[in-house]
Wavefront OBJ file of the C-alpha trace (Angstrom):
o trace
v -0.207 -0.128 0.099
v 1.329 3.525 -0.930
v 2.167 5.361 1.991
v 0.391 8.137 1.399
v -2.898 6.727 1.084
v -1.540 4.709 4.434
v -1.563 8.186 6.368
v -4.421 9.675 4.953
v -6.378 6.776 6.577
v -4.203 7.370 9.814
v -5.035 11.224 9.727
v -8.674 10.759 8.576
v -9.199 8.288 11.106
v -7.992 10.855 14.138
v -9.480 13.579 12.679
v -13.402 11.701 13.215
v -12.279 10.392 16.762
v -11.309 13.964 18.276
v -14.308 15.328 16.455
v -16.174 12.503 18.308
v -15.029 13.953 21.633
v -12.576 11.464 22.324
v -9.202 12.913 23.712
v -6.209 13.209 21.830
v -3.953 10.998 23.656
v -6.894 7.768 23.776
v -7.421 8.174 19.826
v -3.901 8.457 18.673
v -3.529 4.684 21.249
v -6.667 3.359 19.616
v -5.644 4.214 15.517
v -1.596 2.796 17.136
v -3.417 -0.894 17.974
v -5.599 -0.801 14.473
v -2.453 0.218 12.418
v -0.059 -2.067 14.314
v -2.623 -5.409 14.236
v -2.851 -4.684 10.632
v 0.393 -3.676 9.731
v 2.290 -6.240 11.984
v 0.087 -9.410 11.207
v -2.435 -9.639 14.297
v -1.067 -10.916 17.576
v 2.563 -9.736 16.641
v 1.719 -6.231 16.188
v 0.027 -5.972 19.732
v 2.708 -7.707 21.478
v 4.833 -5.210 19.978
v 2.622 -2.223 21.153
v 2.573 -3.344 24.246
v 6.219 -3.788 24.785
v 6.401 0.204 22.911
v 4.401 1.162 25.877
v 6.777 0.118 28.772
v 9.731 1.138 26.786
v 8.075 4.699 25.492
v 7.339 5.482 29.423
v 10.231 3.944 31.100
v 12.762 5.919 29.565
v 15.115 7.918 31.757
v 14.894 10.985 29.205
v 11.182 11.450 30.295
v 11.881 11.614 33.897
v 12.594 15.666 34.157
v 8.508 15.782 32.738
v 7.211 15.145 35.878
v 9.753 16.442 38.221
v 9.478 20.098 36.348
v 5.298 19.858 36.558
v 6.017 19.133 40.566
v 8.106 22.447 40.364
v 5.130 24.139 39.349
v 2.394 22.487 42.148
v 5.134 23.612 44.821
v 5.026 27.454 43.168
v 1.772 27.996 42.667
v 0.532 25.773 45.683
v 2.449 28.077 47.745
v 1.082 31.067 46.592
v 4.407 32.541 46.062
v 3.840 34.541 42.748
v 1.581 37.352 43.830
v 4.213 38.452 46.812
v 6.874 38.071 43.689
v 4.907 40.418 41.422
v 4.354 42.616 44.478
v 8.122 42.895 45.007
v 9.002 43.563 41.036
v 5.921 46.540 41.640
v 8.025 48.439 43.952
v 11.153 48.310 41.999
v 9.150 50.129 38.752
v 9.357 53.891 38.359
v 6.969 55.854 36.152
v 7.043 54.456 32.775
v 4.669 53.750 30.264
v 2.861 50.837 30.231
v 4.067 50.095 34.146
v 1.549 47.157 34.924
v 2.172 45.612 31.516
v 5.844 45.755 31.935
v 5.241 44.475 35.838
v 2.930 41.778 33.730
v 6.264 40.524 31.564
v 8.776 40.780 34.003
v 6.460 38.452 36.224
v 5.458 35.976 33.868
v 8.914 35.655 32.325
v 10.431 35.119 36.644
v 7.225 32.820 36.783
v 8.188 30.972 33.544
v 11.132 29.885 34.855
v 9.897 28.849 38.461
v 6.875 27.135 36.741
v 7.378 25.921 32.983
v 3.360 25.592 32.966
v 1.902 28.765 30.886
v -1.764 28.157 31.817
v -0.587 28.232 35.593
v 0.733 31.601 34.796
v -1.947 33.232 32.523
v -4.271 32.219 35.253
v -1.501 33.901 38.368
v -0.987 36.540 36.203
v -4.637 37.515 35.201
v -5.975 36.841 39.251
v -3.086 39.229 40.602
v -2.831 42.002 37.879
v -6.219 42.539 35.431
v -8.272 43.868 38.539
v -5.592 46.321 39.083
v -5.274 47.409 35.936
v -9.141 47.732 34.823
v -8.895 50.293 38.002
v -6.321 51.868 36.732
v -8.017 52.999 33.907
v -5.821 50.451 31.338
v -7.961 49.521 28.110
v -8.763 45.805 27.546
v -5.717 45.460 24.454
v -3.119 46.393 27.685
v -4.639 44.617 30.433
v -5.175 41.389 28.639
v -2.456 41.479 26.160
v 0.810 41.789 27.989
v -0.717 38.660 30.793
v -1.721 35.995 27.452
v 1.956 37.318 25.964
v 3.559 36.463 29.411
v 1.791 33.561 30.099
v 3.103 31.740 27.167
v 6.679 32.431 28.142
v 6.666 29.448 29.993
v 7.182 27.409 27.118
v 10.318 29.154 25.811
v 11.893 29.264 29.179
v 13.469 25.953 31.273
v 12.127 24.361 33.187
v 9.412 23.383 30.297
v 7.955 20.442 30.289
v 7.103 20.875 26.746
v 10.853 21.323 25.678
v 11.462 17.991 27.269
v 8.396 16.241 25.974
v 9.542 17.743 21.837
v 13.531 16.774 22.527
v 12.242 13.621 23.874
v 10.138 12.656 20.843
v 12.124 13.977 18.580
v 15.302 11.815 19.912
v 17.332 15.096 20.278
v 19.389 16.559 23.290
v 17.390 17.513 25.902
v 19.298 19.355 27.592
v 20.749 21.104 24.646
v 16.668 22.009 23.792
v 16.400 23.733 27.172
v 19.587 25.500 27.178
v 18.801 27.026 23.696
v 15.638 27.933 24.338
v 16.179 30.459 26.652
v 17.814 33.725 24.825
v 15.021 33.292 21.980
v 12.772 33.290 25.495
v 14.741 36.413 26.548
v 13.899 38.541 23.075
v 10.234 37.727 23.328
v 9.854 39.438 26.686
v 11.796 41.936 25.137
v 9.971 42.216 22.443
v 7.010 42.337 24.357
v 8.478 44.888 26.919
v 9.579 47.006 23.565
v 5.732 47.081 22.146
v 4.249 47.854 25.411
v 6.571 51.138 26.222
v 6.842 52.452 22.384
v 2.625 51.766 22.345
v 1.880 53.333 25.109
v 3.849 56.260 24.515
v 2.015 56.735 21.096
v -1.229 56.408 22.925
v -1.119 56.813 26.728
v -4.690 56.686 26.723
v -4.477 52.556 26.611
v -2.657 52.589 29.813
v -2.793 55.868 32.234
v -0.207 56.998 34.406
v -1.339 57.236 37.910
v 1.177 58.372 41.415
v 3.071 56.236 42.940
v 3.744 55.591 46.910
v 7.103 56.403 47.691
v 9.071 53.818 49.272
v 12.517 54.085 50.788
v 15.148 51.983 48.809
v 16.077 49.986 51.973
v 12.514 48.510 52.098
v 12.581 47.735 47.788
v 16.128 46.281 48.520
v 14.839 43.846 51.531
v 11.493 43.037 49.443
v 13.808 41.997 46.120
v 16.488 40.124 48.325
v 13.323 38.069 50.598
v 11.224 37.561 47.459
v 12.919 37.743 44.017
v 16.740 36.731 44.999
v 15.841 33.382 46.219
v 14.143 32.498 42.965
v 18.101 32.688 41.891
v 18.113 29.609 43.418
v 15.847 27.673 41.694
v 16.798 28.853 38.068
v 20.710 28.507 38.814
v 19.674 24.444 40.143
v 17.671 23.594 36.951
v 19.296 25.700 34.430
v 22.819 26.940 35.587
v 23.670 23.151 36.656
v 22.910 21.706 32.746
v 24.964 24.404 31.398
v 27.793 23.923 33.538
v 27.667 20.106 32.553
v 27.646 19.212 36.348
v 24.387 17.865 35.841
v 21.670 16.332 33.752
v 17.983 17.415 33.100
v 16.899 14.629 35.329
v 19.294 15.587 37.920
v 18.612 19.563 37.256
v 15.294 18.849 37.422
v 15.593 16.843 40.737
v 17.286 19.315 42.244
v 14.933 21.986 41.347
v 12.367 20.454 42.693
v 13.932 19.813 46.210
v 15.294 23.739 45.716
v 11.137 24.534 45.394
v 10.307 22.278 48.350
v 13.334 24.170 50.635
v 12.100 27.666 48.924
v 8.494 26.673 49.909
v 9.483 25.357 53.943
v 11.781 28.870 54.302
v 8.869 30.894 53.399
v 6.668 28.656 56.106
v 3.844 26.927 53.094
v 5.282 23.804 53.300
v 2.974 21.535 55.154
v 1.732 18.148 54.282
v -1.290 19.152 52.518
v 0.236 21.277 50.113
v 2.621 17.829 49.419
v -0.254 15.598 48.639
v -2.012 18.545 46.319
v 0.939 18.913 45.016
v 1.793 15.076 44.175
v -1.839 14.571 43.294
v -1.629 17.107 40.584
v 1.499 16.368 39.466
v 0.366 12.494 38.804
v -2.904 13.282 37.212
v -0.764 15.841 34.236
v 2.127 13.048 33.866
v -0.142 10.640 33.487
v -1.560 12.664 30.622
v 1.415 13.150 28.974
v 3.109 10.003 29.663
v -0.118 8.545 27.011
v 0.731 10.914 25.016
v 4.529 9.977 24.883
v 3.390 6.045 24.678
v 0.828 7.331 21.587
v 3.597 9.038 19.803
v 6.983 6.700 19.887
v 3.833 3.941 18.387
v 3.084 6.342 15.743
v 6.833 6.844 14.662
v 7.271 2.982 14.476
v 4.065 2.744 12.067
v 5.483 5.770 9.839
v 8.800 3.765 9.724
v 7.650 0.746 8.881
v 5.136 1.774 6.218
v 7.656 3.738 4.674
v 5.942 6.867 5.148
v 9.177 8.311 6.950
v 11.326 7.303 4.052
v 8.976 9.062 1.645
v 8.358 12.469 3.355
v 12.104 13.031 3.509
v 12.060 12.153 -0.535
v 9.376 13.924 -1.341
v 10.633 16.987 1.041
v 14.172 16.749 -1.465
v 11.941 16.673 -4.528
v 10.123 19.664 -3.756
v 11.022 22.738 -6.174
v 11.469 24.953 -3.129
v 14.742 25.988 -1.188
v 14.747 24.171 1.695
v 14.706 26.802 4.221
v 10.814 27.378 2.342
v 10.268 23.976 3.525
v 10.974 25.131 6.875
v 8.889 27.611 6.886
v 5.885 25.741 5.341
v 6.081 23.064 8.540
v 5.909 26.169 10.723
v 3.156 27.897 9.009
v 1.509 23.794 9.610
v 1.849 24.304 13.014
v 0.571 27.669 13.586
v -2.440 26.502 11.899
v -2.773 23.463 14.190
v -2.227 25.578 16.705
v -5.816 27.555 16.527
v -7.729 24.366 16.832
v -5.640 21.878 18.822
v -3.500 22.081 22.235
v -0.507 22.059 22.198
v 0.365 18.435 22.853
v -1.378 17.051 20.346
v 0.753 19.818 18.119
v 4.206 18.156 18.970
v 2.231 14.265 19.356
v 0.930 15.156 15.150
v 4.335 16.849 13.704
v 7.358 16.289 15.226
v 7.403 12.601 14.416
v 6.548 13.819 10.623
v 8.659 17.087 10.439
v 11.833 16.108 12.182
v 13.358 13.495 9.811
v 12.414 15.754 7.130
v 14.082 18.758 8.520
v 17.215 16.492 9.784
v 17.657 14.910 5.942
v 17.854 18.425 4.444
v 20.609 19.568 6.765
v 19.023 21.552 9.255
v 19.834 21.758 12.979
v 17.460 19.666 14.852
v 18.677 21.935 18.528
v 17.174 25.193 16.166
v 14.285 23.923 14.323
v 13.126 22.877 18.139
v 13.552 26.085 18.947
v 11.438 27.412 15.916
v 8.865 24.530 16.543
v 8.144 25.632 20.445
v 7.333 29.160 19.800
v 5.103 28.516 16.699
v 3.255 26.091 19.603
v 3.593 28.958 22.053
v 1.618 30.823 19.767
v -0.926 28.098 19.697
v -1.359 28.658 23.324
v -2.585 32.388 22.251
v -3.728 31.884 18.959
v -7.953 32.453 18.389
v -10.184 30.562 18.261
v -9.504 27.703 20.817
v -6.010 28.984 22.197
v -6.546 27.734 25.808
v -4.812 30.645 27.511
v -7.462 32.570 26.134
v -10.057 31.143 28.213
v -7.945 30.722 30.721
v -7.827 34.805 30.883
v -11.357 34.879 29.821
v -12.626 33.033 33.375
v -10.162 35.442 35.602
v -10.704 38.368 34.081
v -13.277 41.068 35.049
v -16.712 40.852 34.350
v -17.780 42.299 31.364
v -14.678 41.038 29.420
v -15.419 38.791 26.572
v -13.480 36.351 24.249
v -13.348 38.654 21.298
v -11.575 41.225 23.710
v -9.388 38.308 24.540
v -8.636 37.981 20.862
v -7.849 41.400 19.988
v -5.654 41.491 22.955
v -3.509 38.626 22.334
v -2.721 39.354 18.211
v -0.224 41.831 19.063
v 2.280 39.755 21.217
v 1.569 36.901 18.241
v 3.093 39.246 16.206
v 5.791 39.792 18.009
v 6.709 35.921 18.305
v 6.339 36.064 14.718
v 8.557 38.468 14.272
v 11.096 36.395 17.284
v 10.527 33.855 14.504
v 11.757 35.835 11.830
v 15.085 36.879 13.535
v 16.239 33.286 14.748
v 15.194 31.747 11.215
v 17.681 34.702 9.795
v 20.007 34.975 12.926
v 20.320 30.717 13.999
v 22.677 31.749 16.732
v 20.418 33.538 18.411
v 19.341 29.994 19.131
v 22.569 28.146 18.502
v 24.947 29.723 20.778
v 24.121 29.119 24.367
v 24.039 25.351 23.461
v 27.305 25.756 21.599
v 29.003 26.732 24.566
v 27.576 24.119 26.764
l 1 2 3 4 5 6 7 8 9 10 11 12 13 14 15 16 17 18 19 20 21 22 23 24 25 26 27 28 29 30 31 32 33 34 35 36 37 38 39 40 41 42 43 44 45 46 47 48 49 50 51 52 53 54 55 56 57 58 59 60 61 62 63 64 65 66 67 68 69 70 71 72 73 74 75 76 77 78 79 80 81 82 83 84 85 86 87 88 89 90 91 92 93 94 95 96 97 98 99 100 101 102 103 104 105 106 107 108 109 110 111 112 113 114 115 116 117 118 119 120 121 122 123 124 125 126 127 128 129 130 131 132 133 134 135 136 137 138 139 140 141 142 143 144 145 146 147 148 149 150 151 152 153 154 155 156 157 158 159 160 161 162 163 164 165 166 167 168 169 170 171 172 173 174 175 176 177 178 179 180 181 182 183 184 185 186 187 188 189 190 191 192 193 194 195 196 197 198 199 200 201 202 203 204 205 206 207 208 209 210 211 212 213 214 215 216 217 218 219 220 221 222 223 224 225 226 227 228 229 230 231 232 233 234 235 236 237 238 239 240 241 242 243 244 245 246 247 248 249 250 251 252 253 254 255 256 257 258 259 260 261 262 263 264 265 266 267 268 269 270 271 272 273 274 275 276 277 278 279 280 281 282 283 284 285 286 287 288 289 290 291 292 293 294 295 296 297 298 299 300 301 302 303 304 305 306 307 308 309 310 311 312 313 314 315 316 317 318 319 320 321 322 323 324 325 326 327 328 329 330 331 332 333 334 335 336 337 338 339 340 341 342 343 344 345 346 347 348 349 350 351 352 353 354 355 356 357 358 359 360 361 362 363 364 365 366 367 368 369 370 371 372 373 374 375 376 377 378 379 380 381 382 383 384 385 386 387 388 389 390 391 392 393 394 395 396 397 398 399 400 401 402 403 404 405 406 407 408 409 410 411 412 413 414 415 416 417 418 419 420 421 422 423 424 425 426 427 428 429 430 431 432 433 434 435 436
């Protein structure tokens, strides 16, 4: 059977199951069982599938995922983020779009602690949006910075999606985690530049207001108590990987331990917190590991059916420059992001795209960074970006989904600009992993 027809059958069946309401992980599992039974001739296929399930989720590569999720759960449950935001607020002066910049700065720091975009949007939205509304900020400037900053959790370690991508693509997870740092900071800088320039041109979007004068000593104490200790967590995750002291798995373990120590230092450590954090981590990890198992089985089906080899050959024969194929792949991811979840996008696209991109001579770490930014755009893309619905849920009464859509668009534009810059200047993504 031609590999094109096999792919059409697979994705046609996937679309039908997803439309029926079946979760993406279970839809993939169902199709994996059917196709392995068919292609490998019955019981042999089912035996191979059972072995695939065990070997995929028992891989040491994916161990950082539950530990990174646990870090986020502990930070979220201890309610440290509001204290951090309050401290950063006191450090900012009278600058255009002050609270919008606070959202970007807080989101960047929070991303380095949780790795979960939904948690970032929920926390920032709950803490900052009511204050922005009270200060007269327009919806564009009260919702947009939070939506943009929330997505940074994908682009700044610890990022569970970066680990998931690296494991499924079978590339260095450590290098992917280090490679996303500068692009993530670049995106934050673009958000900040947009906020300042837009507020200078249209001051009515973010009216200036009087700020209480706070003694420098009090500011420094707040910084030392609520911001500086977070640098320890960042070092325990990112620093030890970059310095070659620890593997990503070991770094995830030290980061999780650091979060518990920090929670204890703030007097927030209780058995109830531990129980809630571990329970939520197990729920999320179970879902992600189902996705991983489905993806690995899907990769085996692609290889056995000749689809991987066929896609590579077709890409090489296309009358396009290799960079145009990269752009087309990113465009597909951006389109999928409007409709399905980020984990589903990784599950569907990485086994298809990675062999093609590698065969064209591109660095898979560079492409991973581009893919993760494109996937991050999906979190805030209308009509079904998950962050949009979270923002709507935590925003003040009267906020509509349409308000969230319009507020997100300028920050999606910043993300697309970041993609263009990284395509033109690959060193933005490759310099840090190159000096590890």
